[in-house]
C-alpha angles and dihedrals in degrees: 000000000000124000113212117230127202117252112272094016093115091065088055092053090046091051091050089050096051090045091052093047091050092048090051089048091054092047085054095049090048092051090047090051091049090052093046093047092046091055095044093047095047098047098046124089106199100082121043095195093059094045093050095039107029115200097352089059089066091064088066092071089044091053092044090056090047091047095080090052096048093046092051098048109025114019109027113087123231092263102036106079120092143252091004118011129210094266094056093046092049089050092054095042091053091043091056092051093049093244131139108277100177123110119213125221102031138315140279090227117100103238093179091082109111111254095032115149114226129193104205119202119230128194091205111044119203121252122261091257092055097051115103114227120228113268113233116242118222114216120198099012091177095049122099091246109029117200116229111205112203096189130064095205119058139154111280124208122288138173092271090174087078095050124085127245093257091052095053093045089048094054092041095052090042090054090050092052093047094046098237135118130254129215115226091218126215093304089075130228117330127189091243089063088061097045092065092060100224131138107272132207106205110218124208115202123206089203089229123071109317137042128201127213125218 
């Protein structure tokens, strides 16, 4: 008795046989790797995790490397990362591309923290004569040459050693045009700070836990 087969079906059967053999071969390789890894982990003395938990202990290092990725893209909120969170980075990226960087219906920033600065919108702005000018702040009244800061908002210290020359120049020139001062940061005073022509606060770092500005 012969069973008729459709034309070309023997190619399908051959392909299935090859795939089955390949699957069995891969399973064999996996089993061989597990055995070799088990013997290697249980006989080594450098890592306690691998010795106490052979084979599966290796996944701990894999998950540790993947942890940063998952925290950044799946678990961390927009305002949790330091020193610059996702909300701040997104704002900068969109501003650099000349895209709209405003978010409607509130903010993800917690404005209930004491000392938070709020910019409240008003449908009826006050007239120019009713606006209160900023009051200059004198720093170092007892010094021989006190410094009078005319602006409340200034550029604080950053690790300018990680910034490029154009970035420091742009900040320095922008501070001069805005009439504000600029902190040199822990990287020290660079020629590019001076080229912008703004007022500078020279920062001296202790290289430990605190810094002082002079």
